[in-house]
Backbone as CSV, one residue per row, in Angstrom:
resi,resn,N_x,N_y,N_z,CA_x,CA_y,CA_z,C_x,C_y,C_z
1,MET,-27.665,24.350,18.903,-28.660,23.877,17.844,-29.066,22.707,18.839
2,SER,-30.393,22.599,18.973,-31.095,21.345,20.277,-31.256,20.351,18.862
3,SER,-30.923,19.323,19.589,-31.397,17.727,18.722,-33.047,17.418,18.194
4,THR,-33.713,18.399,18.664,-35.326,18.459,18.404,-35.495,19.156,17.177
5,TYR,-34.597,20.561,16.995,-34.860,21.242,15.792,-33.862,20.444,14.819
6,MET,-32.753,20.188,15.353,-32.407,19.193,13.874,-33.022,18.151,13.206
7,VAL,-34.330,17.488,13.903,-34.843,16.732,13.450,-35.987,17.455,12.911
8,PHE,-36.501,18.521,12.918,-37.359,19.162,12.556,-37.042,19.770,11.359
9,ARG,-35.585,20.265,11.137,-35.023,20.983,10.276,-34.890,19.748,8.916
10,CYS,-34.239,18.619,9.116,-33.959,17.640,8.287,-35.235,16.953,7.796
11,ALA,-36.510,16.860,8.484,-37.463,16.597,8.053,-38.266,17.548,7.280
12,PHE,-37.955,18.758,7.477,-38.795,20.308,6.760,-37.906,19.630,5.278
13,THR,-36.597,19.287,5.273,-35.748,19.795,4.099,-36.285,18.585,3.000
14,ILE,-36.584,17.603,3.461,-36.524,16.080,3.092,-38.063,16.607,2.580
15,ILE,-38.977,17.179,3.130,-40.408,17.207,2.661,-40.289,18.073,0.999
16,ASN,-39.450,19.250,1.768,-39.092,19.888,0.183,-38.702,19.486,-0.664
17,MET,-37.601,18.945,-0.268,-36.862,18.225,-2.015,-37.913,17.202,-2.772
18,CYS,-38.701,16.531,-2.070,-39.671,15.716,-2.561,-40.907,16.815,-2.958
19,PHE,-41.067,17.993,-2.506,-41.904,18.636,-3.378,-41.414,19.118,-4.294
20,PHE,-40.160,19.710,-4.447,-39.705,20.017,-5.543,-39.359,19.360,-6.640
21,ALA,-38.960,18.066,-6.443,-39.661,16.775,-7.557,-40.582,16.768,-7.992
22,LEU,-41.585,16.936,-7.162,-43.076,16.707,-7.593,-43.505,17.946,-8.373
23,GLY,-43.062,18.801,-7.815,-43.485,20.553,-8.707,-42.734,20.434,-10.208
24,PHE,-41.546,19.635,-10.257,-40.902,19.579,-11.623,-41.235,18.848,-12.042
25,ALA,-42.026,17.271,-12.002,-42.588,16.428,-12.722,-44.448,17.277,-13.157
26,VAL,-44.609,17.809,-11.983,-46.202,18.483,-12.201,-45.894,19.439,-13.683
27,VAL,-44.689,20.243,-13.230,-44.061,21.508,-14.564,-44.267,20.675,-15.865
28,VAL,-43.442,19.706,-16.056,-43.280,18.830,-17.035,-44.728,18.260,-17.990
29,CYS,-45.382,17.852,-16.677,-46.639,16.994,-17.442,-47.306,18.386,-17.748
30,SER,-47.686,19.501,-17.317,-48.461,20.446,-17.598,-48.118,20.875,-18.804
31,TRP,-46.683,21.520,-18.911,-46.110,21.786,-20.358,-46.570,20.607,-21.166
32,TRP,-46.557,19.427,-21.172,-47.227,18.482,-22.299,-48.262,18.702,-22.479
33,LEU,-49.171,18.471,-21.767,-50.555,19.243,-21.892,-50.985,20.092,-22.874
34,HIS,-50.034,21.088,-22.213,-50.328,22.808,-22.902,-50.000,22.481,-24.461
35,ILE,-49.047,21.787,-24.426,-48.066,21.878,-26.036,-49.406,20.673,-26.637
36,LYS,-49.943,19.486,-26.187,-51.320,18.630,-26.812,-51.904,19.263,-27.273
37,SER,-52.391,20.857,-26.789,-53.468,21.424,-27.214,-53.649,22.425,-27.773
38,VAL,-51.996,22.383,-28.845,-52.061,23.374,-29.521,-52.591,23.643,-30.532
39,ASP,-53.334,22.583,-31.305,-53.994,22.546,-32.728,-55.295,23.332,-32.591
40,TYR,-55.955,23.159,-31.072,-57.241,23.475,-30.990,-56.769,24.773,-29.647
41,ARG,-56.169,25.265,-29.649,-56.337,26.443,-28.353,-56.181,27.568,-28.794
42,PRO,-56.353,27.930,-30.224,-56.459,29.052,-31.077,-58.202,29.435,-31.052
43,LEU,-58.981,28.264,-30.770,-60.138,28.570,-30.987,-60.639,28.663,-29.386
44,MET,-59.990,28.912,-28.527,-60.169,29.255,-27.383,-60.532,30.621,-26.757
45,LYS,-61.223,31.248,-26.067,-61.435,32.810,-26.312,-59.806,33.294,-24.901
46,ASN,-59.233,32.431,-24.551,-58.052,32.937,-23.310,-57.530,31.620,-23.558
47,GLN,-56.374,31.706,-24.379,-55.018,30.740,-24.569,-54.460,30.078,-23.641
48,TRP,-54.171,31.293,-22.978,-53.558,30.926,-21.490,-54.083,30.652,-20.387
49,PHE,-54.916,30.986,-19.926,-56.052,30.778,-18.792,-56.517,29.305,-18.657
50,THR,-55.615,28.599,-19.021,-56.021,27.283,-18.697,-55.539,26.399,-17.574
51,ALA,-56.231,24.853,-17.376,-55.585,24.531,-16.085,-54.107,23.957,-16.148
52,PRO,-54.003,23.719,-17.509,-52.149,23.386,-17.348,-51.888,24.777,-16.970
53,ALA,-51.689,25.777,-17.723,-51.196,26.932,-17.323,-51.433,27.451,-15.921
54,ILE,-52.421,27.283,-15.340,-52.285,27.744,-13.833,-51.382,26.548,-13.016
55,LEU,-51.460,25.126,-13.428,-50.676,24.423,-12.764,-49.318,24.771,-12.304
56,ILE,-48.979,24.939,-13.857,-47.347,25.275,-14.268,-47.006,26.307,-13.139
57,ILE,-48.125,27.526,-13.727,-47.377,28.722,-12.512,-47.394,28.115,-10.790
58,SER,-48.391,27.904,-10.334,-48.486,27.255,-9.099,-46.975,26.511,-8.619
59,ALA,-46.896,25.677,-9.401,-45.768,24.685,-9.359,-44.461,25.170,-9.331
60,LYS,-44.021,26.248,-10.421,-43.167,26.858,-10.012,-42.697,27.693,-9.058
61,LEU,-44.183,28.701,-8.764,-43.538,29.335,-7.814,-43.782,28.622,-6.323
62,SER,-43.920,27.413,-6.223,-44.001,26.900,-5.269,-42.363,26.157,-5.269
63,MET,-41.936,25.600,-6.058,-40.500,25.389,-5.982,-39.658,26.576,-5.538
64,LEU,-39.588,27.690,-6.267,-38.868,28.813,-5.320,-39.572,28.932,-4.013
65,LEU,-40.461,28.867,-3.488,-40.667,28.917,-2.051,-39.982,28.188,-1.448
66,GLY,-40.059,26.510,-1.880,-39.227,25.712,-0.974,-38.096,25.856,-0.965
67,ALA,-37.446,26.672,-1.944,-36.019,26.766,-1.742,-35.739,28.269,-0.539
68,ALA,-36.885,28.821,-0.831,-36.682,30.109,0.436,-36.869,29.176,1.951
69,GLY,-37.739,28.540,1.744,-38.341,27.657,3.071,-37.128,27.176,4.110
70,CYS,-36.019,26.144,2.812,-35.138,25.721,3.165,-33.817,26.380,3.588
71,ILE,-33.872,27.454,3.149,-32.527,28.768,3.622,-33.209,29.125,4.910
72,GLY,-34.655,29.456,5.096,-35.274,29.976,6.276,-34.546,28.808,7.395
73,ALA,-35.126,27.527,6.789,-35.074,26.423,8.162,-33.379,26.186,8.672
74,TRP,-32.680,26.344,7.627,-31.385,26.171,8.014,-30.328,27.448,8.824
75,PHE,-30.736,28.328,8.162,-30.043,29.688,8.880,-31.065,30.051,9.642
76,GLU,-32.138,29.375,10.353,-33.063,29.914,11.501,-33.780,31.482,11.357
77,LYS,-33.989,31.737,9.656,-34.775,32.866,10.251,-35.953,32.866,9.507
78,LYS,-36.558,33.360,10.881,-37.921,33.200,11.233,-38.632,34.209,9.822
79,ILE,-38.322,35.060,9.551,-39.095,35.877,8.491,-39.414,35.120,7.267
80,LEU,-38.268,34.366,6.886,-38.405,33.922,5.631,-39.486,32.448,5.653
81,LEU,-39.356,31.858,6.852,-40.423,30.540,6.977,-41.633,31.423,7.425
82,PHE,-41.409,32.761,7.795,-43.046,33.157,7.836,-44.237,33.705,6.736
83,ILE,-42.933,34.203,5.611,-43.026,34.579,4.472,-43.481,33.200,3.901
84,TYR,-42.680,32.269,3.718,-42.943,30.559,2.871,-44.188,29.898,3.324
85,ILE,-44.718,30.310,4.934,-45.936,29.815,5.012,-47.264,30.737,4.614
86,VAL,-46.608,32.093,4.659,-48.078,32.944,3.994,-48.504,32.512,2.690
87,THR,-46.769,32.777,1.811,-47.091,32.317,0.352,-47.771,31.294,0.223
88,MET,-47.109,30.180,0.609,-47.567,28.712,0.442,-49.519,28.374,0.414
89,ILE,-49.712,29.349,1.644,-51.178,29.080,2.195,-52.012,29.777,1.110
90,THR,-51.130,31.069,0.602,-52.100,31.653,-0.654,-52.019,31.259,-1.987
91,ILE,-50.763,29.900,-1.981,-50.950,29.687,-3.558,-51.707,28.169,-3.407
92,PHE,-51.950,27.667,-2.413,-52.721,26.540,-1.871,-53.834,27.120,-2.238
93,VAL,-54.796,28.132,-1.606,-55.970,28.416,-1.561,-56.320,28.685,-3.422
94,ALA,-55.174,29.530,-4.034,-55.419,29.926,-5.550,-55.599,28.690,-6.183
95,LEU,-55.052,27.976,-6.109,-54.508,26.635,-7.039,-55.662,25.880,-6.843
96,LEU,-56.288,25.520,-5.949,-57.631,25.139,-5.759,-58.990,26.178,-6.228
97,LEU,-59.000,27.303,-6.267,-60.360,27.573,-6.289,-59.612,28.224,-7.935
98,GLY,-58.524,28.087,-8.740,-58.577,28.317,-10.068,-58.787,27.261,-10.724
99,VAL,-58.263,25.807,-10.299,-58.543,24.905,-11.165,-59.910,24.181,-10.979
100,VAL,-60.583,24.534,-10.051,-62.087,24.659,-9.794,-63.005,25.566,-10.781
101,PHE,-62.387,26.580,-11.065,-62.974,27.745,-11.301,-62.836,27.402,-13.248
102,VAL,-61.989,26.430,-13.491,-61.805,26.338,-15.407,-62.607,25.264,-15.257
103,ILE,-62.679,24.235,-14.150,-63.505,23.312,-14.631,-64.367,23.005,-14.610
104,ALA,-65.129,24.099,-13.726,-66.298,24.172,-13.668,-67.381,25.302,-14.590
105,PHE,-66.699,25.987,-15.260,-66.567,26.695,-16.479,-66.846,26.011,-17.883
106,ASN,-65.910,24.694,-17.595,-65.785,24.228,-18.866,-66.752,24.171,-19.574
107,GLU,-67.858,23.150,-19.176,-69.153,23.393,-20.211,-69.901,24.405,-20.666
108,ARG,-69.862,25.663,-19.711,-70.378,26.844,-20.557,-69.829,27.292,-21.416
109,VAL,-68.242,27.484,-21.751,-67.179,27.672,-22.213,-67.472,26.894,-23.456
110,ALA,-67.880,25.887,-23.391,-67.577,25.009,-24.705,-68.751,25.071,-25.294
111,LYS,-70.574,25.314,-25.043,-71.286,25.949,-25.661,-71.272,26.903,-26.230
112,THR,-70.800,28.045,-25.923,-70.556,29.356,-26.150,-69.469,28.953,-27.369
113,ALA,-68.277,28.017,-27.264,-67.356,28.078,-28.501,-67.795,27.349,-29.612
114,ARG,-69.156,26.329,-29.134,-69.283,25.714,-30.710,-70.425,26.404,-31.357
115,ASN,-71.244,27.443,-30.850,-71.697,28.244,-31.677,-71.102,29.171,-32.496
116,GLU,-69.636,29.875,-31.653,-68.697,30.092,-32.353,-68.107,29.695,-33.804
117,LEU,-67.865,28.459,-33.397,-67.358,27.537,-34.384,-68.149,27.439,-35.661
118,LEU,-69.612,27.112,-35.532,-70.438,26.826,-36.171,-70.655,28.224,-37.402
119,GLU,-70.356,29.426,-36.266,-70.711,30.636,-37.318,-69.128,30.927,-38.262
120,ASN,-67.856,30.440,-37.404,-66.830,30.844,-38.193,-66.905,29.456,-39.546
121,ILE,-67.216,28.456,-39.616,-67.716,27.780,-40.678,-67.942,28.598,-41.440
122,ARG,-69.415,29.599,-41.317,-69.852,30.041,-42.336,-69.147,31.063,-43.341
123,ARG,-68.470,31.938,-42.727,-67.102,32.488,-43.076,-66.278,31.911,-44.127
124,TYR,-66.088,30.580,-43.901,-64.512,30.096,-44.258,-64.684,29.956,-46.063
125,PRO,-63.622,30.508,-46.475,-62.187,30.103,-45.825,-61.488,31.728,-45.567
126,GLY,-62.260,32.856,-45.505,-62.026,34.104,-45.382,-60.578,34.823,-46.176
127,GLU,-59.819,35.689,-45.599,-58.875,36.018,-46.695,-57.177,35.841,-45.775
128,GLU,-56.256,35.969,-46.375,-55.320,35.604,-45.865,-54.911,36.938,-44.611
129,GLY,-54.591,36.402,-43.701,-53.786,37.266,-42.512,-55.433,38.203,-41.728
130,ALA,-56.435,37.495,-41.992,-57.608,37.833,-41.298,-58.116,36.601,-40.272
131,ASP,-58.948,36.625,-39.468,-59.205,35.559,-38.403,-59.631,34.530,-38.623
132,ASP,-60.494,34.878,-39.794,-61.262,33.597,-40.614,-60.058,32.998,-41.530
133,TYR,-59.460,33.309,-41.900,-58.254,32.119,-42.294,-57.160,31.833,-41.296
134,ASN,-56.979,32.323,-39.977,-56.552,31.697,-39.112,-57.499,30.467,-38.479
135,PHE,-58.675,30.601,-38.515,-59.390,29.776,-38.332,-59.345,28.513,-39.083
136,ARG,-59.587,28.887,-40.735,-59.277,27.707,-41.210,-58.180,26.839,-41.029
137,LYS,-56.873,27.468,-40.802,-55.683,26.876,-40.737,-56.127,25.692,-39.069
138,THR,-56.372,26.327,-38.597,-56.870,25.789,-37.220,-57.862,24.580,-37.479
139,MET,-58.642,24.786,-38.087,-59.545,23.222,-38.140,-59.041,22.648,-39.096
140,ASN,-58.624,23.058,-40.016,-57.837,21.961,-40.805,-56.686,21.134,-40.037
141,SER,-56.045,21.588,-39.468,-54.919,21.068,-38.495,-56.421,19.780,-37.504
142,ILE,-57.054,20.394,-36.868,-57.991,19.588,-35.921,-58.379,18.418,-36.849
143,GLN,-58.958,18.480,-37.855,-59.503,17.725,-38.617,-58.685,16.577,-39.220
144,LYS,-57.286,16.978,-39.470,-56.368,16.052,-39.852,-55.577,15.634,-38.574
145,ARG,-55.583,16.155,-37.402,-55.133,15.429,-36.104,-56.158,14.514,-35.609
146,PHE,-57.225,14.373,-35.622,-58.794,13.921,-34.925,-59.279,13.286,-35.868
147,HIS,-59.195,12.989,-37.568,-59.896,12.304,-38.319,-61.207,12.581,-38.280
148,CYS,-61.691,14.167,-38.247,-62.995,14.442,-38.556,-63.714,15.258,-39.149
149,CYS,-64.617,15.798,-39.690,-65.413,16.889,-40.524,-66.337,17.880,-39.350
150,GLY,-65.936,19.350,-39.674,-66.991,19.944,-39.272,-67.156,19.946,-37.850
151,ILE,-68.326,20.435,-37.322,-68.608,20.683,-35.970,-68.905,19.771,-35.225
152,ASP,-70.211,19.407,-35.623,-71.253,18.139,-35.297,-71.278,17.398,-36.304
153,GLN,-71.043,17.741,-37.429,-71.140,16.373,-38.478,-70.766,17.219,-39.642
154,TYR,-70.199,16.492,-40.737,-69.280,16.833,-41.989,-70.662,18.312,-42.671
155,GLN,-71.668,17.817,-42.406,-72.894,19.067,-43.296,-72.702,19.873,-42.617
156,ASP,-71.971,20.444,-41.584,-71.630,21.636,-41.150,-71.058,22.555,-42.322
157,TRP,-70.190,21.846,-42.820,-69.595,22.597,-44.085,-70.376,23.221,-45.570
158,PHE,-71.676,22.627,-45.224,-72.277,22.874,-46.722,-72.764,24.503,-46.585
159,ASN,-72.653,25.180,-45.112,-73.277,26.441,-45.218,-72.059,27.240,-45.593
160,ALA,-71.076,26.815,-45.743,-69.987,27.913,-45.914,-70.149,28.878,-46.727
161,ASP,-69.823,29.881,-46.661,-70.562,31.178,-48.007,-69.600,31.122,-49.097
162,VAL,-68.482,30.547,-48.871,-67.362,30.324,-50.353,-67.932,29.695,-51.239
163,TRP,-68.856,28.506,-50.804,-69.259,27.270,-51.962,-71.024,27.162,-51.552
164,ALA,-71.692,28.190,-51.481,-72.706,28.636,-50.915,-73.921,27.705,-51.890
165,GLY,-74.807,26.876,-51.275,-75.365,25.886,-52.259,-74.572,24.715,-52.937
166,GLN,-73.182,24.332,-52.240,-72.568,23.281,-52.918,-72.507,22.627,-51.703
167,THR,-72.141,21.098,-51.671,-72.357,20.174,-50.465,-70.637,19.684,-50.426
168,TYR,-69.967,20.861,-50.479,-68.352,20.479,-50.289,-68.000,20.608,-48.882
169,VAL,-66.943,19.808,-48.379,-65.876,20.130,-47.448,-64.567,20.845,-47.795
170,PRO,-63.980,21.172,-46.479,-62.135,21.003,-47.329,-61.353,19.839,-47.486
171,ASP,-60.825,20.124,-48.046,-59.585,18.795,-48.265,-59.210,18.067,-47.254
172,SER,-58.985,18.601,-46.234,-58.253,18.196,-44.715,-59.454,17.231,-43.980
173,CYS,-60.661,17.548,-44.990,-61.541,15.970,-44.259,-61.398,14.932,-44.825
174,CYS,-60.801,14.639,-45.932,-60.545,13.465,-46.512,-59.357,12.623,-46.122
175,ILE,-60.143,11.461,-45.915,-59.243,10.274,-45.586,-57.700,9.768,-46.359
176,GLU,-57.816,10.137,-47.476,-56.774,10.109,-48.134,-56.802,11.548,-48.932
177,GLU,-55.807,12.654,-48.295,-56.096,13.997,-49.130,-55.159,14.421,-49.809
178,THR,-56.789,14.714,-51.060,-55.646,15.330,-52.247,-56.347,16.830,-53.147
179,SER,-55.909,17.117,-53.437,-56.426,18.382,-54.085,-58.036,18.301,-54.591
180,GLY,-59.105,19.175,-54.225,-60.231,18.902,-54.513,-60.952,17.399,-54.134
181,CYS,-60.038,16.587,-53.109,-61.317,15.944,-52.651,-61.994,15.992,-52.033
182,GLY,-62.638,17.104,-51.464,-63.559,17.547,-50.573,-64.636,17.846,-51.321
183,LYS,-64.883,17.982,-52.799,-65.782,18.466,-53.993,-66.372,17.376,-54.409
184,GLN,-66.152,16.336,-53.928,-66.320,14.934,-54.715,-67.198,13.969,-54.021
185,ILE,-68.243,14.324,-53.054,-69.137,14.112,-52.240,-70.396,14.413,-52.670
186,ALA,-71.428,13.920,-52.171,-72.731,14.296,-52.295,-73.259,14.708,-51.225
187,ALA,-74.577,15.390,-51.220,-75.120,15.779,-50.110,-75.726,14.766,-48.702
188,ASN,-75.792,13.573,-49.338,-76.248,12.294,-48.293,-75.062,11.298,-48.533
189,GLU,-74.389,11.262,-49.425,-73.550,10.417,-49.787,-71.517,10.760,-49.963
190,THR,-70.708,10.034,-48.937,-69.552,10.638,-49.030,-68.263,9.711,-49.936
191,TYR,-69.206,8.463,-50.608,-68.306,7.632,-50.981,-67.508,7.103,-50.196
192,GLY,-67.198,7.169,-48.775,-65.983,6.586,-48.510,-64.956,7.627,-48.263
193,LEU,-65.277,8.489,-48.685,-63.703,9.538,-49.290,-63.032,10.716,-47.906
194,ILE,-64.492,10.831,-47.090,-64.198,12.061,-46.064,-64.299,11.064,-44.503
195,TYR,-63.878,11.639,-43.599,-64.197,11.348,-42.205,-66.022,11.925,-41.665
196,THR,-66.440,11.539,-41.237,-67.608,11.915,-41.290,-68.236,12.436,-39.925
197,ASP,-67.628,12.158,-38.824,-67.667,12.395,-37.163,-67.023,14.008,-37.255
198,GLY,-68.220,14.261,-36.099,-67.794,16.170,-35.995,-66.627,15.893,-34.996
199,CYS,-65.917,17.118,-34.990,-64.573,17.319,-34.196,-64.832,17.890,-32.974
200,PHE,-65.905,18.720,-32.509,-66.437,19.291,-31.485,-66.398,17.860,-30.162
201,ASN,-66.838,16.818,-30.401,-67.099,16.104,-29.474,-65.664,15.682,-28.997
202,MET,-64.790,15.010,-30.038,-63.368,14.777,-29.780,-62.557,15.883,-29.040
203,VAL,-62.748,16.751,-29.754,-61.763,18.008,-29.079,-62.284,17.992,-27.466
204,GLN,-63.680,18.153,-27.222,-64.132,18.304,-25.827,-63.680,16.976,-24.774
205,MET,-63.528,15.767,-25.818,-63.105,14.530,-24.672,-61.890,14.826,-24.664
206,GLU,-60.741,15.317,-25.397,-59.492,15.242,-25.164,-59.089,16.404,-23.837
207,ILE,-60.191,17.600,-24.359,-60.121,18.649,-23.065,-60.419,18.033,-21.628
208,ASN,-61.625,17.124,-21.433,-62.260,16.460,-20.641,-60.746,15.785,-19.750
209,GLN,-60.156,14.796,-20.924,-59.136,14.239,-20.395,-58.074,14.606,-19.417
210,SER,-57.746,16.080,-20.327,-56.547,16.738,-19.915,-57.186,17.638,-18.545
211,LEU,-58.420,17.901,-18.359,-58.675,18.511,-16.919,-58.712,17.358,-15.999
212,MET,-58.964,16.235,-16.259,-58.860,15.059,-15.494,-57.333,14.888,-14.877
213,ILE,-56.444,14.870,-15.631,-55.055,15.018,-15.333,-54.449,16.110,-14.475
214,VAL,-55.013,17.479,-14.989,-54.729,18.228,-14.176,-55.285,18.249,-12.955
215,GLY,-56.486,17.801,-12.485,-57.292,17.755,-11.295,-56.582,16.632,-10.480
216,VAL,-55.988,15.280,-10.811,-55.293,14.756,-9.953,-53.858,15.497,-9.900
217,LEU,-53.127,16.252,-10.265,-51.620,16.916,-10.077,-51.607,17.844,-9.130
218,ALA,-53.419,18.516,-9.510,-53.449,19.299,-8.510,-53.684,18.875,-6.986
219,PHE,-54.485,17.878,-6.988,-54.835,17.704,-5.724,-53.670,16.850,-5.217
220,VAL,-53.137,16.417,-5.602,-51.446,15.724,-5.057,-50.540,16.779,-4.519
221,LEU,-50.405,18.041,-5.954,-49.527,18.748,-5.195,-50.285,19.820,-4.043
222,VAL,-51.822,19.807,-3.944,-51.852,20.716,-2.474,-51.760,19.404,-1.529
223,PHE,-51.995,18.281,-1.477,-51.693,17.512,-0.798,-50.525,17.721,0.194
224,VAL,-49.006,17.551,-0.599,-48.250,18.029,-0.238,-47.764,19.168,0.091
225,GLU,-48.045,19.774,-0.550,-48.242,21.471,-0.083,-48.759,21.645,1.241
226,GLY,-49.674,20.747,1.815,-50.401,21.086,3.166,-48.885,20.471,4.079
227,PHE,-48.492,19.278,3.965,-47.396,19.030,4.580,-46.424,20.133,4.624
228,CYS,-45.927,20.599,3.676,-44.761,21.437,3.640,-45.445,22.580,5.051
229,ILE,-47.067,23.222,4.571,-47.534,24.276,5.740,-47.219,23.911,6.936
230,VAL,-47.318,23.047,7.272,-47.586,22.264,9.041,-46.306,21.937,8.976
231,ALA,-44.987,21.449,8.476,-44.256,21.513,9.064,-43.279,22.802,9.114
232,ALA,-43.333,24.220,8.411,-42.899,25.012,8.458,-43.779,25.961,9.786
233,LEU,-45.022,25.746,9.713,-45.290,25.857,10.995,-45.001,25.912,12.651
234,GLY,-44.595,24.564,12.391,-43.829,23.408,13.520,-42.323,24.160,13.970
235,LEU,-41.671,24.525,12.550,-40.303,24.889,12.904,-40.522,26.501,13.495
236,LEU,-41.402,27.032,12.685,-41.734,28.618,13.576,-41.665,28.741,14.601
237,CYS,-43.157,27.602,15.384,-43.554,27.824,16.579,-42.522,27.501,17.684
238,TYR,-41.531,26.330,17.028,-40.221,25.921,17.693,-39.492,26.921,18.274
239,LEU,-38.826,27.978,16.978,-38.085,29.095,17.264,-38.793,30.185,17.754
240,ARG,-39.816,30.403,18.022,-40.518,31.447,18.752,-40.458,31.063,20.202
241,GLN,-40.933,29.959,20.210,-40.637,29.353,21.785,-39.028,29.282,22.209
242,ARG,-38.232,28.761,21.466,-36.968,28.726,22.276,-36.681,29.902,22.330
243,ASP,-37.022,31.307,21.502,-36.461,32.740,21.546,-36.946,33.205,22.608
244,ARG,-37.931,33.111,23.105,-38.631,33.832,24.295,-38.059,33.253,24.911
245,TYR,-37.379,31.809,25.576,-36.305,31.791,26.938,-34.838,31.912,27.085
246,ILE,-34.539,32.637,25.679,-33.373,32.781,25.911,-33.064,34.422,26.657
């Protein structure tokens, strides 16, 4: 085995070890973002086709491929290196397209979600076991976490069928939650008992922050993937050229 190939192989192995560590860090960070969205994720039409989920899948696949690539390099298996290169390029392109797609359609999905949320508020609270009841649990969780009330404003709750004609809000809107506290306000006076900011902008702001983090992680992952692909191509070309003269 030539010293040139040894250098190539060691460099490729080091790059893949760094890539494996980076992939692990990306998976952990993406899972944190995914878990962080647990309060408002039920409001999304597709709870799993999200930017963090795409990044988790891509990073895990890339980590597995890194191991296959190292085996191919150390044991001079050209077929493994070829599979590594083709699959890494596929993941490279899919990751870019997937994250760009999710980010690009975020605003469109947000507008649709807002209208659906306002309609769900009208049906609040619903019966236990129904989708409306699940929506109630989700909204209560969001309002407690983000210290907000309603979608755009607390008056959104005045249209709920369950208390038609009354200026009531759920108890989860209250600054100090007690039974019936949401019924102690007037149409234009909250008496400092409830949160008055709408929840939609707060949730959207957190989603945008998560997308920004995902974008940075995806860029770093793609950047290192590019180095891995170039290194694997160098190894494969070297092996093919060497075998041609044997």
